[in-house]
GULUM-712496 format. One record per residue (C-alpha): residue in one letter; x, y, z. Coordinates in nm, 3 decimals, always signed. Example, Ala and Ser with C-alpha at 12.3 -4.5 7.8 and 13.67 -1.06 7.14 Angstrom:
2
+------+---------+---------+---------+
: resn :       X :       Y :       Z :
+------+---------+---------+---------+
:    A :  +1.230 :  -0.450 :  +0.780 :
:    S :  +1.367 :  -0.106 :  +0.714 :
+------+---------+---------+---------+
This chain:
273
+------+---------+---------+---------+
: resn :       X :       Y :       Z :
+------+---------+---------+---------+
:    X :  +0.185 :  +1.287 : +10.006 :
:    X :  +0.530 :  +1.444 : +10.005 :
:    X :  +0.625 :  +1.750 : +10.209 :
:    X :  +0.867 :  +1.976 : +10.026 :
:    X :  +0.932 :  +2.331 :  +9.912 :
:    X :  +0.694 :  +2.471 :  +9.651 :
:    X :  +0.791 :  +2.670 :  +9.344 :
:    X :  +0.723 :  +3.004 :  +9.510 :
:    X :  +0.956 :  +2.921 :  +9.796 :
:    X :  +0.699 :  +2.849 : +10.066 :
:    X :  +0.690 :  +2.527 : +10.265 :
:    X :  +0.392 :  +2.312 : +10.181 :
:    X :  +0.259 :  +1.969 : +10.080 :
:    X :  +0.310 :  +1.839 :  +9.728 :
:    X :  +0.095 :  +1.588 :  +9.545 :
:    X :  +0.214 :  +1.341 :  +9.289 :
:    X :  +0.031 :  +1.351 :  +8.957 :
:    X :  -0.176 :  +1.040 :  +9.036 :
:    X :  -0.283 :  +1.181 :  +9.373 :
:    X :  -0.386 :  +1.514 :  +9.221 :
:    X :  -0.578 :  +1.341 :  +8.942 :
:    X :  -0.772 :  +1.130 :  +9.193 :
:    X :  -0.854 :  +1.419 :  +9.425 :
:    X :  -0.951 :  +1.657 :  +9.144 :
:    X :  -1.157 :  +1.399 :  +8.959 :
:    X :  -0.957 :  +1.413 :  +8.636 :
:    X :  -0.735 :  +1.163 :  +8.459 :
:    X :  -0.357 :  +1.152 :  +8.473 :
:    X :  -0.360 :  +1.186 :  +8.094 :
:    X :  -0.552 :  +1.516 :  +8.128 :
:    X :  -0.294 :  +1.656 :  +8.369 :
:    X :  -0.014 :  +1.540 :  +8.142 :
:    X :  -0.182 :  +1.719 :  +7.852 :
:    X :  -0.224 :  +2.041 :  +8.051 :
:    X :  +0.146 :  +2.017 :  +8.141 :
:    X :  +0.245 :  +1.960 :  +7.780 :
:    X :  +0.058 :  +2.268 :  +7.651 :
:    X :  +0.181 :  +2.484 :  +7.940 :
:    X :  -0.163 :  +2.532 :  +8.096 :
:    X :  -0.073 :  +2.364 :  +8.425 :
:    X :  +0.301 :  +2.311 :  +8.460 :
:    X :  +0.401 :  +2.071 :  +8.736 :
:    X :  +0.660 :  +2.146 :  +9.001 :
:    X :  +0.920 :  +1.871 :  +8.945 :
:    X :  +1.086 :  +1.704 :  +9.242 :
:    X :  +1.449 :  +1.604 :  +9.257 :
:    X :  +1.353 :  +1.257 :  +9.137 :
:    X :  +1.205 :  +1.394 :  +8.816 :
:    X :  +0.847 :  +1.309 :  +8.911 :
:    X :  +0.562 :  +1.552 :  +8.843 :
:    X :  +0.466 :  +1.714 :  +9.174 :
:    X :  +0.195 :  +1.973 :  +9.236 :
:    X :  +0.164 :  +2.231 :  +9.514 :
:    X :  -0.114 :  +2.456 :  +9.647 :
:    X :  -0.085 :  +2.715 :  +9.369 :
:    X :  -0.102 :  +2.438 :  +9.109 :
:    X :  -0.415 :  +2.301 :  +9.276 :
:    X :  -0.582 :  +2.642 :  +9.272 :
:    X :  -0.485 :  +2.693 :  +8.909 :
:    X :  -0.640 :  +2.356 :  +8.826 :
:    X :  -0.955 :  +2.462 :  +9.008 :
:    X :  -0.977 :  +2.764 :  +8.780 :
:    X :  -0.921 :  +2.554 :  +8.470 :
:    X :  -1.192 :  +2.306 :  +8.565 :
:    X :  -1.432 :  +2.587 :  +8.655 :
:    X :  -1.404 :  +2.756 :  +8.316 :
:    X :  -1.404 :  +2.422 :  +8.136 :
:    X :  -1.735 :  +2.335 :  +8.306 :
:    X :  -1.882 :  +2.651 :  +8.151 :
:    X :  -1.776 :  +2.543 :  +7.804 :
:    X :  -1.474 :  +2.769 :  +7.759 :
:    X :  -1.212 :  +2.629 :  +7.518 :
:    X :  -0.864 :  +2.582 :  +7.663 :
:    X :  -0.719 :  +2.871 :  +7.460 :
:    X :  -0.969 :  +3.110 :  +7.617 :
:    X :  -0.926 :  +2.958 :  +7.964 :
:    X :  -0.556 :  +3.046 :  +7.949 :
:    X :  -0.651 :  +3.415 :  +7.919 :
:    X :  -0.887 :  +3.398 :  +8.219 :
:    X :  -0.641 :  +3.251 :  +8.468 :
:    X :  -0.488 :  +3.479 :  +8.729 :
:    X :  -0.119 :  +3.462 :  +8.813 :
:    X :  +0.064 :  +3.214 :  +9.030 :
:    X :  +0.059 :  +3.422 :  +9.349 :
:    X :  -0.284 :  +3.361 :  +9.501 :
:    X :  -0.245 :  +3.486 :  +9.857 :
:    X :  -0.374 :  +3.837 :  +9.784 :
:    X :  -0.609 :  +3.741 :  +9.500 :
:    X :  -0.777 :  +3.424 :  +9.625 :
:    X :  -1.091 :  +3.589 :  +9.764 :
:    X :  -1.122 :  +3.809 :  +9.455 :
:    X :  -1.085 :  +3.505 :  +9.232 :
:    X :  -1.362 :  +3.310 :  +9.398 :
:    X :  -1.585 :  +3.619 :  +9.399 :
:    X :  -1.516 :  +3.654 :  +9.028 :
:    X :  -1.610 :  +3.291 :  +8.968 :
:    X :  -1.926 :  +3.333 :  +9.174 :
:    X :  -2.024 :  +3.639 :  +8.968 :
:    X :  -1.964 :  +3.450 :  +8.644 :
:    X :  -2.187 :  +3.168 :  +8.766 :
:    X :  -2.457 :  +3.417 :  +8.872 :
:    X :  -2.456 :  +3.563 :  +8.521 :
:    X :  -2.483 :  +3.214 :  +8.375 :
:    X :  -2.776 :  +3.133 :  +8.605 :
:    X :  -2.956 :  +3.452 :  +8.505 :
:    X :  -2.894 :  +3.388 :  +8.136 :
:    X :  -3.019 :  +3.029 :  +8.161 :
:    X :  -3.322 :  +3.144 :  +8.360 :
:    X :  -3.408 :  +3.388 :  +8.083 :
:    X :  -3.364 :  +3.118 :  +7.820 :
:    X :  -3.602 :  +2.890 :  +8.012 :
:    X :  -3.861 :  +3.167 :  +8.026 :
:    X :  -3.830 :  +3.233 :  +7.654 :
:    X :  -3.858 :  +2.863 :  +7.576 :
:    X :  -4.185 :  +2.864 :  +7.771 :
:    X :  -4.310 :  +3.103 :  +7.504 :
:    X :  -4.214 :  +2.859 :  +7.231 :
:    X :  -4.382 :  +2.569 :  +7.413 :
:    X :  -4.706 :  +2.767 :  +7.452 :
:    X :  -4.699 :  +2.854 :  +7.082 :
:    X :  -4.649 :  +2.493 :  +6.981 :
:    X :  -4.922 :  +2.369 :  +7.213 :
:    X :  -5.168 :  +2.625 :  +7.082 :
:    X :  -5.180 :  +2.447 :  +6.749 :
:    X :  -5.102 :  +2.769 :  +6.562 :
:    X :  -4.903 :  +2.715 :  +6.243 :
:    X :  -4.539 :  +2.805 :  +6.301 :
:    X :  -4.474 :  +3.019 :  +5.996 :
:    X :  -4.134 :  +3.155 :  +5.901 :
:    X :  -4.228 :  +3.503 :  +6.025 :
:    X :  -4.348 :  +3.371 :  +6.361 :
:    X :  -4.034 :  +3.165 :  +6.417 :
:    X :  -3.820 :  +3.471 :  +6.341 :
:    X :  -4.027 :  +3.680 :  +6.585 :
:    X :  -3.988 :  +3.423 :  +6.862 :
:    X :  -3.612 :  +3.404 :  +6.806 :
:    X :  -3.591 :  +3.783 :  +6.816 :
:    X :  -3.789 :  +3.804 :  +7.139 :
:    X :  -3.574 :  +3.532 :  +7.296 :
:    X :  -3.268 :  +3.741 :  +7.217 :
:    X :  -3.410 :  +4.072 :  +7.335 :
:    X :  -3.558 :  +3.940 :  +7.661 :
:    X :  -3.882 :  +4.138 :  +7.645 :
:    X :  -4.078 :  +4.074 :  +7.970 :
:    X :  -4.398 :  +4.046 :  +7.764 :
:    X :  -4.257 :  +3.813 :  +7.499 :
:    X :  -4.545 :  +3.569 :  +7.550 :
:    X :  -4.782 :  +3.827 :  +7.397 :
:    X :  -4.671 :  +3.701 :  +7.057 :
:    X :  -4.943 :  +3.436 :  +7.083 :
:    X :  -5.205 :  +3.711 :  +7.047 :
:    X :  -5.047 :  +3.869 :  +6.739 :
:    X :  -5.111 :  +3.757 :  +6.381 :
:    X :  -4.842 :  +3.693 :  +6.122 :
:    X :  -4.928 :  +4.005 :  +5.925 :
:    X :  -4.891 :  +4.217 :  +6.237 :
:    X :  -4.561 :  +4.047 :  +6.318 :
:    X :  -4.432 :  +4.142 :  +5.974 :
:    X :  -4.539 :  +4.503 :  +6.034 :
:    X :  -4.366 :  +4.511 :  +6.373 :
:    X :  -4.050 :  +4.365 :  +6.223 :
:    X :  -4.053 :  +4.638 :  +5.962 :
:    X :  -4.060 :  +4.914 :  +6.224 :
:    X :  -3.839 :  +4.751 :  +6.486 :
:    X :  -3.619 :  +4.541 :  +6.262 :
:    X :  -3.289 :  +4.676 :  +6.390 :
:    X :  -3.145 :  +4.544 :  +6.715 :
:    X :  -3.104 :  +4.900 :  +6.842 :
:    X :  -3.469 :  +4.993 :  +6.787 :
:    X :  -3.597 :  +4.669 :  +6.938 :
:    X :  -3.364 :  +4.696 :  +7.237 :
:    X :  -3.471 :  +5.056 :  +7.299 :
:    X :  -3.839 :  +4.975 :  +7.325 :
:    X :  -3.764 :  +4.663 :  +7.531 :
:    X :  -3.567 :  +4.874 :  +7.778 :
:    X :  -3.852 :  +5.126 :  +7.801 :
:    X :  -4.100 :  +4.849 :  +7.872 :
:    X :  -3.874 :  +4.688 :  +8.132 :
:    X :  -3.809 :  +5.020 :  +8.307 :
:    X :  -4.180 :  +5.104 :  +8.325 :
:    X :  -4.262 :  +4.756 :  +8.452 :
:    X :  -4.007 :  +4.794 :  +8.734 :
:    X :  -4.148 :  +5.138 :  +8.819 :
:    X :  -4.502 :  +4.998 :  +8.821 :
:    X :  -4.397 :  +4.721 :  +9.058 :
:    X :  -4.245 :  +4.975 :  +9.296 :
:    X :  -4.560 :  +5.189 :  +9.295 :
:    X :  -4.779 :  +4.885 :  +9.344 :
:    X :  -4.574 :  +4.764 :  +9.641 :
:    X :  -4.600 :  +5.114 :  +9.787 :
:    X :  -4.981 :  +5.088 :  +9.758 :
:    X :  -5.000 :  +5.386 :  +9.524 :
:    X :  -5.347 :  +5.492 :  +9.409 :
:    X :  -5.399 :  +5.397 :  +9.040 :
:    X :  -5.576 :  +5.729 :  +8.997 :
:    X :  -5.306 :  +5.930 :  +9.174 :
:    X :  -5.051 :  +6.157 :  +9.003 :
:    X :  -4.761 :  +5.908 :  +9.009 :
:    X :  -4.972 :  +5.628 :  +8.867 :
:    X :  -5.124 :  +5.856 :  +8.604 :
:    X :  -4.781 :  +5.978 :  +8.494 :
:    X :  -4.677 :  +5.614 :  +8.456 :
:    X :  -5.001 :  +5.538 :  +8.265 :
:    X :  -4.928 :  +5.826 :  +8.026 :
:    X :  -4.580 :  +5.694 :  +7.952 :
:    X :  -4.712 :  +5.338 :  +7.925 :
:    X :  -4.967 :  +5.455 :  +7.669 :
:    X :  -4.691 :  +5.636 :  +7.477 :
:    X :  -4.509 :  +5.303 :  +7.443 :
:    X :  -4.828 :  +5.131 :  +7.327 :
:    X :  -4.878 :  +5.399 :  +7.059 :
:    X :  -4.515 :  +5.377 :  +6.948 :
:    X :  -4.534 :  +4.999 :  +6.932 :
:    X :  -4.866 :  +4.976 :  +6.747 :
:    X :  -4.799 :  +5.270 :  +6.513 :
:    X :  -5.170 :  +5.343 :  +6.485 :
:    X :  -5.258 :  +4.986 :  +6.381 :
:    X :  -5.594 :  +4.920 :  +6.547 :
:    X :  -5.564 :  +4.548 :  +6.481 :
:    X :  -5.235 :  +4.534 :  +6.668 :
:    X :  -5.380 :  +4.748 :  +6.946 :
:    X :  -5.671 :  +4.508 :  +6.975 :
:    X :  -5.426 :  +4.217 :  +6.995 :
:    X :  -5.241 :  +4.384 :  +7.283 :
:    X :  -5.571 :  +4.456 :  +7.454 :
:    X :  -5.663 :  +4.090 :  +7.414 :
:    X :  -5.337 :  +3.999 :  +7.588 :
:    X :  -5.412 :  +4.242 :  +7.871 :
:    X :  -5.766 :  +4.112 :  +7.920 :
:    X :  -5.633 :  +3.756 :  +7.932 :
:    X :  -5.395 :  +3.834 :  +8.218 :
:    X :  -5.515 :  +3.538 :  +8.426 :
:    X :  -5.382 :  +3.303 :  +8.157 :
:    X :  -5.037 :  +3.454 :  +8.130 :
:    X :  -4.747 :  +3.205 :  +8.174 :
:    X :  -4.635 :  +3.106 :  +8.524 :
:    X :  -4.304 :  +3.293 :  +8.495 :
:    X :  -4.497 :  +3.623 :  +8.473 :
:    X :  -4.666 :  +3.578 :  +8.813 :
:    X :  -4.524 :  +3.896 :  +8.968 :
:    X :  -4.578 :  +4.106 :  +8.655 :
:    X :  -4.925 :  +3.960 :  +8.611 :
:    X :  -5.033 :  +4.077 :  +8.957 :
:    X :  -4.900 :  +4.429 :  +8.900 :
:    X :  -5.062 :  +4.463 :  +8.558 :
:    X :  -5.395 :  +4.328 :  +8.675 :
:    X :  -5.424 :  +4.525 :  +8.999 :
:    X :  -5.235 :  +4.844 :  +8.921 :
:    X :  -5.134 :  +4.913 :  +8.560 :
:    X :  -5.470 :  +4.811 :  +8.414 :
:    X :  -5.677 :  +5.029 :  +8.649 :
:    X :  -5.433 :  +5.321 :  +8.606 :
:    X :  -5.464 :  +5.298 :  +8.226 :
:    X :  -5.843 :  +5.284 :  +8.249 :
:    X :  -5.844 :  +5.611 :  +8.443 :
:    X :  -5.593 :  +5.776 :  +8.208 :
:    X :  -5.771 :  +5.675 :  +7.885 :
:    X :  -6.104 :  +5.788 :  +8.024 :
:    X :  -5.954 :  +6.126 :  +8.110 :
:    X :  -5.812 :  +6.179 :  +7.761 :
:    X :  -6.136 :  +6.059 :  +7.602 :
:    X :  -5.980 :  +5.765 :  +7.416 :
:    X :  -6.218 :  +5.483 :  +7.328 :
:    X :  -6.051 :  +5.146 :  +7.292 :
:    X :  -6.143 :  +4.928 :  +6.993 :
:    X :  -6.370 :  +4.631 :  +7.050 :
:    X :  -6.189 :  +4.309 :  +7.130 :
:    X :  -6.323 :  +3.965 :  +7.054 :
:    X :  -6.299 :  +3.714 :  +7.335 :
:    X :  -6.037 :  +3.449 :  +7.266 :
:    X :  -5.939 :  +3.126 :  +7.433 :
:    X :  -5.575 :  +3.057 :  +7.509 :
:    X :  -5.398 :  +2.765 :  +7.666 :
+------+---------+---------+---------+
């Protein structure tokens, strides 16, 4: 290692290109390429050798971080902060942490949605064109009850697609469902009475969503009821939601529907994996 003056005028330690490549876990050829395209320009010593200082090392760390996430080099160039890191270093690592957290959340959601696909495939149900499209749509929208597709027939899926075909319409109802689910979880954790005013207000709004979603189709309503009655067989990733629905939302809806005199259609018992 050579001690010298860095490009920004501060005293520090410089690394030769081979040393930096070894410590960073990249090849010399990679660093030479980054230098050639102006992504990571070396600080040259008096002898003409490529030398790298602290700022260069931190810039390389950024490059490798974004590269690990699949960003192309042209895009990485736009994400890099300037050469003066002293005031921005904490902010930069916080930014990288936040980006990783978003990636983790996105991948977690993808895993949950893929669970839906696996359940469908294991059920032995024929994967028709309409059903594949519905699964893809649910994977994109992130509906917390996406697994309920296993209870819905192809004809009903086509009818749903006709009414919620646009991304805006589908996203709107997904947001309503997610918001009500979060509210139900809060009430449940607060030990609210399913027959109390707060729970009954939630049940009313929950039933409004059910009516909007089913559009008066009794067959679709029966399919959703079948999903609700089969709560013990919901996928593992719904454990928290499953508990809330079984012990709070379900009882609250029973009270509400009894009060408004609504009689639910008969539901045939079904077996699900």
